[in-house]
DRENDO-1510 file (C-alpha; in Angstrom, 1 decimal, always signed):
<recs>
REC; n; res; u; v; w
REC; 1; UNK; +4.7; +9.1; -40.4 .
REC; 2; UNK; +6.8; +11.2; -38.1 .
REC; 3; UNK; +5.2; +14.4; -39.3 .
REC; 4; UNK; +1.8; +12.8; -38.9 .
REC; 5; UNK; +2.6; +11.8; -35.4 .
REC; 6; UNK; +3.8; +15.3; -34.6 .
REC; 7; UNK; +0.6; +16.9; -35.9 .
REC; 8; UNK; -1.5; +14.4; -34.0 .
REC; 9; UNK; +0.5; +15.0; -30.9 .
REC; 10; UNK; +0.1; +18.8; -31.1 .
REC; 11; UNK; -3.6; +18.3; -31.7 .
REC; 12; UNK; -3.9; +16.3; -28.5 .
REC; 13; UNK; -1.9; +18.8; -26.5 .
REC; 14; UNK; -4.3; +21.5; -27.7 .
REC; 15; UNK; -7.1; +19.2; -26.5 .
REC; 16; UNK; -10.2; +21.2; -27.7 .
REC; 17; UNK; -12.4; +19.5; -25.1 .
REC; 18; UNK; -10.3; +20.8; -22.1 .
REC; 19; UNK; -9.5; +24.1; -23.8 .
REC; 20; UNK; -13.2; +24.8; -23.7 .
REC; 21; UNK; -12.5; +25.9; -20.1 .
REC; 22; UNK; -10.3; +28.8; -21.1 .
REC; 23; UNK; -12.5; +29.6; -24.1 .
REC; 24; UNK; -15.6; +29.8; -21.9 .
REC; 25; UNK; -13.9; +32.3; -19.6 .
REC; 26; UNK; -12.8; +34.4; -22.5 .
REC; 27; UNK; -16.2; +34.3; -24.1 .
REC; 28; UNK; -17.7; +35.3; -20.8 .
REC; 29; UNK; -15.4; +38.3; -20.5 .
REC; 30; UNK; -16.1; +39.3; -24.1 .
REC; 31; UNK; -19.9; +39.3; -23.6 .
REC; 32; UNK; -19.5; +41.3; -20.4 .
REC; 33; UNK; -17.3; +43.8; -22.2 .
REC; 34; UNK; -19.7; +44.0; -25.1 .
REC; 35; UNK; -22.4; +45.0; -22.6 .
REC; 36; UNK; -20.3; +47.5; -20.7 .
REC; 37; UNK; -18.1; +49.2; -23.3 .
REC; 38; UNK; -18.1; +47.4; -26.6 .
REC; 39; UNK; -15.5; +45.1; -28.0 .
REC; 40; UNK; -12.0; +45.7; -29.4 .
REC; 41; UNK; -11.8; +42.7; -31.7 .
REC; 42; UNK; -8.1; +42.8; -32.5 .
REC; 43; UNK; -7.1; +42.9; -28.9 .
REC; 44; UNK; -9.6; +40.1; -28.1 .
REC; 45; UNK; -8.0; +37.9; -30.8 .
REC; 46; UNK; -4.5; +38.6; -29.4 .
REC; 47; UNK; -5.7; +37.7; -25.9 .
REC; 48; UNK; -7.3; +34.5; -27.0 .
REC; 49; UNK; -4.1; +33.5; -28.9 .
REC; 50; UNK; -1.8; +34.3; -26.0 .
REC; 51; UNK; -3.9; +32.4; -23.4 .
REC; 52; UNK; -4.3; +29.4; -25.8 .
REC; 53; UNK; -0.5; +29.2; -26.3 .
REC; 54; UNK; +0.2; +29.3; -22.6 .
REC; 55; UNK; -2.3; +26.5; -22.1 .
REC; 56; UNK; -0.7; +24.3; -24.8 .
REC; 57; UNK; +2.7; +25.0; -23.2 .
REC; 58; UNK; +1.3; +23.9; -19.8 .
REC; 59; UNK; -0.1; +20.7; -21.3 .
REC; 60; UNK; +3.2; +19.9; -23.1 .
REC; 61; UNK; +5.3; +20.4; -20.0 .
REC; 62; UNK; +2.8; +18.4; -17.9 .
REC; 63; UNK; +3.0; +15.5; -20.2 .
REC; 64; UNK; +6.8; +15.1; -19.5 .
REC; 65; UNK; +6.2; +15.4; -15.7 .
REC; 66; UNK; +3.4; +12.9; -15.7 .
REC; 67; UNK; +5.3; +10.5; -17.9 .
REC; 68; UNK; +8.5; +10.7; -15.7 .
REC; 69; UNK; +6.4; +10.2; -12.5 .
REC; 70; UNK; +4.8; +7.1; -14.1 .
REC; 71; UNK; +1.3; +8.4; -13.7 .
REC; 72; UNK; +0.3; +8.2; -17.3 .
REC; 73; UNK; +1.6; +4.7; -17.7 .
REC; 74; UNK; -0.2; +3.6; -14.5 .
REC; 75; UNK; -3.7; +4.5; -15.9 .
REC; 76; UNK; -5.2; +1.3; -17.0 .
REC; 77; UNK; -7.2; +1.0; -20.3 .
REC; 78; UNK; -10.4; +0.5; -18.3 .
REC; 79; UNK; -9.8; +3.8; -16.5 .
REC; 80; UNK; -9.1; +6.0; -19.5 .
REC; 81; UNK; -11.8; +8.5; -20.5 .
REC; 82; UNK; -12.0; +11.3; -23.1 .
REC; 83; UNK; -11.6; +13.8; -20.2 .
REC; 84; UNK; -8.9; +12.3; -18.0 .
REC; 85; UNK; -5.9; +10.0; -18.0 .
REC; 86; UNK; -3.6; +12.6; -19.6 .
REC; 87; UNK; -2.9; +13.5; -23.2 .
REC; 88; UNK; -0.7; +10.4; -23.5 .
REC; 89; UNK; +1.3; +11.8; -26.4 .
REC; 90; UNK; +4.5; +10.2; -25.0 .
REC; 91; UNK; +3.0; +7.0; -23.9 .
REC; 92; UNK; +1.4; +6.5; -27.3 .
REC; 93; UNK; +4.6; +7.4; -29.2 .
REC; 94; UNK; +3.3; +10.5; -30.9 .
REC; 95; UNK; +5.9; +12.8; -29.3 .
REC; 96; UNK; +9.1; +12.3; -27.5 .
REC; 97; UNK; +10.0; +14.0; -24.2 .
REC; 98; UNK; +12.3; +16.4; -26.2 .
REC; 99; UNK; +9.4; +17.2; -28.6 .
REC; 100; UNK; +7.2; +18.1; -25.6 .
REC; 101; UNK; +9.8; +20.4; -24.1 .
REC; 102; UNK; +10.3; +22.2; -27.4 .
REC; 103; UNK; +6.6; +22.7; -27.9 .
REC; 104; UNK; +6.3; +23.9; -24.3 .
REC; 105; UNK; +9.2; +26.3; -24.7 .
REC; 106; UNK; +7.9; +27.7; -28.0 .
REC; 107; UNK; +4.3; +28.1; -26.8 .
REC; 108; UNK; +5.3; +29.7; -23.5 .
REC; 109; UNK; +7.6; +32.1; -25.3 .
REC; 110; UNK; +5.0; +33.1; -27.9 .
REC; 111; UNK; +2.3; +33.5; -25.3 .
REC; 112; UNK; +4.5; +35.7; -23.1 .
REC; 113; UNK; +5.5; +37.8; -26.1 .
REC; 114; UNK; +1.8; +38.4; -27.0 .
REC; 115; UNK; +1.1; +39.2; -23.3 .
REC; 116; UNK; +3.9; +41.8; -23.2 .
REC; 117; UNK; +2.6; +43.4; -26.4 .
REC; 118; UNK; -0.8; +43.8; -24.8 .
REC; 119; UNK; +0.8; +45.2; -21.6 .
REC; 120; UNK; +2.9; +47.7; -23.6 .
REC; 121; UNK; +0.5; +48.8; -26.2 .
REC; 122; UNK; -2.9; +48.3; -24.6 .
REC; 123; UNK; -3.3; +47.7; -20.8 .
REC; 124; UNK; -0.3; +47.8; -18.4 .
REC; 125; UNK; -2.3; +46.8; -15.4 .
REC; 126; UNK; -2.9; +43.3; -16.9 .
REC; 127; UNK; +0.7; +42.5; -16.3 .
REC; 128; UNK; +0.1; +41.3; -12.7 .
REC; 129; UNK; -2.7; +38.9; -13.9 .
REC; 130; UNK; -0.6; +37.7; -16.8 .
REC; 131; UNK; +2.4; +36.9; -14.6 .
REC; 132; UNK; +0.2; +35.1; -12.1 .
REC; 133; UNK; -1.4; +33.1; -14.9 .
REC; 134; UNK; +2.0; +32.0; -16.5 .
REC; 135; UNK; +3.3; +31.1; -13.0 .
REC; 136; UNK; +0.4; +28.9; -12.3 .
REC; 137; UNK; +0.6; +27.3; -15.7 .
REC; 138; UNK; +4.3; +26.5; -15.3 .
REC; 139; UNK; +4.2; +25.3; -11.7 .
REC; 140; UNK; +1.0; +23.3; -12.1 .
REC; 141; UNK; +3.1; +20.4; -13.2 .
REC; 142; UNK; +6.6; +21.7; -13.5 .
REC; 143; UNK; +9.4; +23.2; -11.5 .
REC; 144; UNK; +10.1; +22.3; -7.9 .
REC; 145; UNK; +6.5; +23.1; -6.7 .
REC; 146; UNK; +4.4; +20.8; -8.9 .
REC; 147; UNK; +1.1; +22.1; -7.6 .
REC; 148; UNK; -0.9; +19.2; -9.1 .
REC; 149; UNK; +1.2; +16.8; -7.0 .
REC; 150; UNK; +0.8; +18.7; -3.7 .
REC; 151; UNK; -2.9; +19.2; -3.4 .
REC; 152; UNK; -2.8; +22.7; -4.8 .
REC; 153; UNK; -3.8; +21.9; -8.4 .
REC; 154; UNK; -7.6; +22.3; -7.8 .
REC; 155; UNK; -7.1; +25.8; -6.3 .
REC; 156; UNK; -4.7; +26.8; -9.1 .
REC; 157; UNK; -7.3; +25.8; -11.7 .
REC; 158; UNK; -10.1; +27.6; -9.9 .
REC; 159; UNK; -8.0; +30.8; -9.8 .
REC; 160; UNK; -6.6; +30.6; -13.3 .
REC; 161; UNK; -9.7; +29.6; -15.2 .
REC; 162; UNK; -11.9; +31.8; -13.3 .
REC; 163; UNK; -10.7; +35.3; -12.1 .
REC; 164; UNK; -7.4; +35.4; -13.9 .
REC; 165; UNK; -8.6; +34.5; -17.4 .
REC; 166; UNK; -12.0; +36.3; -17.2 .
REC; 167; UNK; -10.7; +39.4; -15.4 .
REC; 168; UNK; -7.6; +39.6; -17.6 .
REC; 169; UNK; -9.6; +39.4; -20.8 .
REC; 170; UNK; -12.2; +41.9; -19.6 .
REC; 171; UNK; -9.5; +44.3; -18.3 .
REC; 172; UNK; -7.8; +44.3; -21.7 .
REC; 173; UNK; -11.2; +45.2; -23.3 .
REC; 174; UNK; -12.5; +47.8; -20.9 .
REC; 175; UNK; -9.7; +49.1; -18.8 .
REC; 176; UNK; -11.6; +48.4; -15.6 .
REC; 177; UNK; -13.2; +45.6; -13.6 .
REC; 178; UNK; -16.8; +45.2; -12.5 .
REC; 179; UNK; -18.5; +43.5; -9.5 .
REC; 180; UNK; -20.8; +41.5; -11.7 .
REC; 181; UNK; -18.0; +40.2; -13.9 .
REC; 182; UNK; -15.8; +39.3; -10.9 .
REC; 183; UNK; -18.7; +37.3; -9.3 .
REC; 184; UNK; -19.3; +35.4; -12.5 .
REC; 185; UNK; -15.6; +34.7; -12.9 .
REC; 186; UNK; -15.5; +33.2; -9.4 .
REC; 187; UNK; -18.5; +31.0; -10.2 .
REC; 188; UNK; -16.8; +29.8; -13.4 .
REC; 189; UNK; -13.6; +29.1; -11.6 .
REC; 190; UNK; -15.4; +26.9; -9.0 .
REC; 191; UNK; -17.2; +25.0; -11.8 .
REC; 192; UNK; -14.0; +24.4; -13.8 .
REC; 193; UNK; -12.3; +23.2; -10.6 .
REC; 194; UNK; -15.3; +20.8; -10.2 .
REC; 195; UNK; -14.6; +19.5; -13.7 .
REC; 196; UNK; -11.0; +18.9; -12.7 .
REC; 197; UNK; -12.2; +17.2; -9.5 .
REC; 198; UNK; -14.5; +14.8; -11.2 .
REC; 199; UNK; -11.8; +14.0; -13.8 .
REC; 200; UNK; -9.5; +12.9; -11.0 .
REC; 201; UNK; -11.8; +10.0; -10.1 .
REC; 202; UNK; -10.8; +7.7; -13.0 .
REC; 203; UNK; -7.1; +8.5; -12.3 .
REC; 204; UNK; -7.4; +7.8; -8.6 .
REC; 205; UNK; -5.5; +4.5; -8.4 .
REC; 206; UNK; -2.7; +5.7; -10.8 .
REC; 207; UNK; -2.3; +9.1; -9.1 .
REC; 208; UNK; -2.2; +7.4; -5.6 .
REC; 209; UNK; +0.4; +4.9; -6.7 .
REC; 210; UNK; +2.7; +7.5; -8.3 .
REC; 211; UNK; +2.5; +10.2; -5.5 .
REC; 212; UNK; +0.2; +12.6; -7.3 .
REC; 213; UNK; -1.5; +13.7; -4.1 .
REC; 214; UNK; -4.4; +15.7; -5.4 .
REC; 215; UNK; -7.4; +16.2; -3.1 .
REC; 216; UNK; -9.3; +13.2; -4.5 .
REC; 217; UNK; -6.4; +11.0; -3.5 .
REC; 218; UNK; -6.1; +12.6; -0.1 .
REC; 219; UNK; -9.8; +12.4; +0.7 .
REC; 220; UNK; -10.6; +9.1; -1.0 .
REC; 221; UNK; -13.4; +8.6; -3.5 .
REC; 222; UNK; -16.4; +8.5; -1.2 .
REC; 223; UNK; -15.7; +11.8; +0.6 .
REC; 224; UNK; -14.6; +13.4; -2.7 .
REC; 225; UNK; -18.1; +12.9; -4.0 .
REC; 226; UNK; -19.4; +15.1; -1.1 .
REC; 227; UNK; -16.8; +17.7; -1.8 .
REC; 228; UNK; -17.7; +17.8; -5.5 .
REC; 229; UNK; -21.4; +18.5; -4.6 .
REC; 230; UNK; -20.3; +21.2; -2.2 .
REC; 231; UNK; -18.1; +22.9; -4.8 .
REC; 232; UNK; -20.9; +23.1; -7.5 .
REC; 233; UNK; -23.5; +24.1; -4.9 .
REC; 234; UNK; -21.3; +26.9; -3.7 .
REC; 235; UNK; -20.7; +28.1; -7.2 .
REC; 236; UNK; -24.4; +28.3; -8.1 .
REC; 237; UNK; -25.3; +29.9; -4.8 .
REC; 238; UNK; -22.6; +32.6; -5.4 .
REC; 239; UNK; -24.1; +33.2; -8.9 .
REC; 240; UNK; -27.6; +33.5; -7.5 .
REC; 241; UNK; -26.7; +35.9; -4.7 .
REC; 242; UNK; -24.6; +38.1; -7.0 .
REC; 243; UNK; -27.4; +38.2; -9.6 .
REC; 244; UNK; -30.0; +39.6; -7.2 .
REC; 245; UNK; -27.7; +41.8; -5.1 .
REC; 246; UNK; -25.6; +43.6; -7.8 .
REC; 247; UNK; -27.7; +46.4; -9.5 .
REC; 248; UNK; -28.4; +45.5; -13.1 .
REC; 249; UNK; -27.0; +42.0; -12.9 .
REC; 250; UNK; -30.3; +40.1; -12.8 .
REC; 251; UNK; -29.7; +38.7; -16.3 .
REC; 252; UNK; -26.8; +36.6; -14.9 .
REC; 253; UNK; -29.6; +34.3; -13.4 .
REC; 254; UNK; -29.7; +32.6; -16.8 .
REC; 255; UNK; -26.4; +31.0; -15.9 .
REC; 256; UNK; -28.3; +28.8; -13.4 .
REC; 257; UNK; -29.4; +26.7; -16.4 .
REC; 258; UNK; -25.9; +25.2; -16.1 .
REC; 259; UNK; -27.2; +23.5; -13.0 .
REC; 260; UNK; -29.4; +21.2; -15.0 .
REC; 261; UNK; -26.6; +19.0; -16.5 .
REC; 262; UNK; -24.6; +19.5; -13.2 .
REC; 263; UNK; -27.6; +18.0; -11.3 .
REC; 264; UNK; -27.3; +14.9; -13.6 .
REC; 265; UNK; -23.7; +14.6; -12.6 .
REC; 266; UNK; -24.4; +15.0; -8.9 .
REC; 267; UNK; -27.0; +12.2; -9.2 .
REC; 268; UNK; -24.8; +9.9; -11.2 .
REC; 269; UNK; -21.4; +10.3; -9.5 .
REC; 270; UNK; -22.2; +8.5; -6.2 .
REC; 271; UNK; -23.5; +5.5; -8.1 .
REC; 272; UNK; -20.6; +5.4; -10.5 .
REC; 273; UNK; -17.6; +5.6; -8.1 .
REC; 274; UNK; -15.0; +3.0; -9.2 .
REC; 275; UNK; -16.5; +2.5; -12.7 .
REC; 276; UNK; -15.0; +4.9; -15.2 .
REC; 277; UNK; -17.4; +3.9; -17.9 .
REC; 278; UNK; -20.2; +5.1; -15.7 .
REC; 279; UNK; -18.4; +8.3; -14.6 .
REC; 280; UNK; -17.8; +9.5; -18.2 .
REC; 281; UNK; -21.4; +10.8; -18.7 .
REC; 282; UNK; -21.0; +12.7; -15.4 .
REC; 283; UNK; -17.7; +14.2; -16.6 .
REC; 284; UNK; -19.4; +15.3; -19.8 .
REC; 285; UNK; -22.3; +16.8; -17.8 .
REC; 286; UNK; -20.0; +18.8; -15.6 .
REC; 287; UNK; -18.3; +20.2; -18.8 .
REC; 288; UNK; -21.7; +21.1; -20.2 .
REC; 289; UNK; -22.7; +22.7; -16.9 .
REC; 290; UNK; -19.8; +25.2; -16.8 .
REC; 291; UNK; -20.2; +26.0; -20.5 .
REC; 292; UNK; -23.9; +26.7; -20.1 .
REC; 293; UNK; -23.3; +28.7; -17.0 .
REC; 294; UNK; -20.6; +30.8; -18.7 .
REC; 295; UNK; -22.6; +31.6; -21.8 .
REC; 296; UNK; -26.0; +31.9; -20.0 .
REC; 297; UNK; -24.8; +34.3; -17.3 .
REC; 298; UNK; -22.8; +36.5; -19.7 .
REC; 299; UNK; -25.4; +36.5; -22.5 .
REC; 300; UNK; -28.1; +37.2; -19.9 .
REC; 301; UNK; -26.1; +40.1; -18.6 .
REC; 302; UNK; -25.7; +41.5; -22.1 .
REC; 303; UNK; -29.4; +41.1; -22.7 .
REC; 304; UNK; -30.2; +42.8; -19.4 .
REC; 305; UNK; -28.0; +45.8; -20.2 .
REC; 306; UNK; -29.7; +46.2; -23.7 .
REC; 307; UNK; -33.2; +46.0; -22.3 .
</recs>
């Protein structure tokens, strides 16, 4: 039973649904690199493994912090969703606090080792991006800073899951950065931040009670709906402008298809505030939106370069 719980706990910490954010960024970078120079598959696999390990380490350390603050315990059964409310591995008895710290330490260490191998043997200039990514991953929940508790979590997610992951993966592949790829990475970062933003709605009462002062808590639910709309509108406007203004980047316009599920979320969210069961489809639509945007824009770019 203990081994079964350990495996279930690790599976939850890897959280394939949420890990789609980092995988979307790496897939975007890979398709841009395939269009511009071709792929180095071995280095791509190492990059994916390193980023994934850092993400699991972040989730494991975050579980301890959210448990100790009481946030996870304060989320009611009615407010739990597949996308929010924490991984709950400690609350549900799958892992202990000690287990989480061990998993966090091992995953961070392995991820850093892989990153250093890439720096030494492939691309030294990725070191700065890697250090920034690990720093944001650790301090998102942990340390004295606890970005997620101080209204800086949304910005950290936008930077990490957009420019850092996409640019870092692309740089390892190509040895340079491109304007089209940077613009797409910024769009993705905004849309992943919007996914975090909408995921904070079901946790609003628990976060507010336990001092997790993210921006949804600071602004309140009604004003946060407006900000959600502004974030996604800004993202797609940036993508559209970049697609038509950067030479050879018109294929990125296919990423605008991600606006279709996002439009559903925009329509549903104002009428679902305060009812988690009605917000869940909007959360899923926001997730679908950034996935379609990432794959559509990068595959479209690849197609345009081959045409």
